[in-house]
N, C-alpha and C positions, 0 to 999 in steps of 0.2 A: 504494500500500500504506500502511495506517495503522499507525503504531508507537506505542510508549509516549510519545514526545515529542509526538505529535499529540493525545493525550487530555487534555481539560481538565476539572477538577472544576467541577461546576455544569452541564455539558453535558447536555441532555435530548434524547432521540430518541424518536420515536413511529413504530411500524411494525407490520406483520403484519396478517393477516386469516385467521383459522382457523375455518371452519364446523364446529360440533360436531354429529356425526351420531349418531343413536340406535344404529345398528349398531356404530359404533366404541366408544361408551360401554359397550355390553354386551360386546363382544369384549375390550376392555381389562380390564374388571372380571372377566370369566370367567377370564382368565389370571392377573391380578395382584392383584386386590382383590375377591374374590367375596362381598361383603356384599350382602344381599338388596336394599337400596335402590339399588344400582348395577346390579341385574339384572332387577328386576321392577317394573312399574308398580303392581301391587297392594301389594307389600311397601313400596314407597316412599310410597304414599298413607297408610300407617299411621304415618309418621314426620314429623318436623318439615320434611323436604324436600318433602313433598307430592306429588312426582312423581319419576320416574326421574332420577337425577343422576349426573354424572361423578365418578369417584374423584378425590380431590385429587392423587393421584400421576399420574393421567391428565392433569389440568390442568397439572402440571409438565412432562409429556412434550410436550403440545401447545405449551406455552410454549417449551420447548427447540427444537422444530422451527422456530418463528418466529425465535428468537435466532440459530440457525445460518444460516438463510436470510439474515438481515440481515448476519451476519458475511461471508458469501460475496459479497453485493452490495457491501458497503463495503470488501472486500478487506483485512480486518484481519489483522495478523501474530499472530494468537492462538495460544496454546500450551496451551489447556485451562484447567482450574480446579482448585484444591485443595479447593473445597467452597463451601458456603453457611453463613451464620451463622444464618439464620432463614427459615422459611417460614410464612406465615399464609394459611389458606383462609378468606376473609371472607364469601363468599356462595356458594351452590351454583351449579354450572355445569350447565345443562340441554341436552339435545338441542334443536337449533334455534338455540342461541346462536351468536354469532360473536365470537371473542376477538381482541384486539389487545394490543400490548405498549408500555410506556413504560419507558425506562431513564434513570436520573439518576446521573451519575458523582459519587461522594462524595469520593474521593481517589485518588491514585496515588503509587507510590514505586518507585524502582529497587532491585533486589536488591543487598544489600551483598556477598553471597557469589557471585552470578552476575550481574555487571554488564551482560551482554549481554541481560538481560531485566528485567522488572519486573512489578508487579501493580497492579491497580486494583480499588476496591470500588464497587459500584453498588447502587442500590435499583431493583428491578424491580417494576413494577406491571402487572397484567393486568386488562383491562377487558372487559366484555361489550358488546354492541351498543348498550346504553342508556347507556354511559359509567359504569357502576357498577364499582368495583374489586372483583374477585372473588378475587384472590390477590396477595400481596406476598412478596418475598423479598429478602434481602441477599446479593448475589453477590460472589465474588472471582474475578477473571479474571487469567490470566497472559498476557503479551504480550512479543514481542521488542522490544528497543530498536533504534533505527536505528543507533546507534553505541555500542559498549561504552566506558564511561568507566573508566579505570584509576586 
């Protein structure tokens, strides 16, 4: 099990492989972001996207799926997240793309009020199959400490 004490600033991890399907792009957009360029080839062709593209929120959801799978594989003592500081959608994500993730730990600290836990900040970069960064976000994670310091 990985705890707060095991996380090191500067640590970089690369993981995940998420194939983006046309059906999933349309299903997600139909329910959560029904803008024409996420639903129709014809509408998307009339925009700067040029073709059907995934919602940025869908890209976040696909990223979250890869992050959670990585947490399960690494057996991290995670406690969720209080949020994100920033999300940037840098390039469109298209059906047929395959996404992967890179995380870089920026810092960590033990909670002053809850010494049995701490937090860490990381930069998350999402890449397509060509190694192009399509999304970045600054994440805050909560994690159990191995030992509470009083």
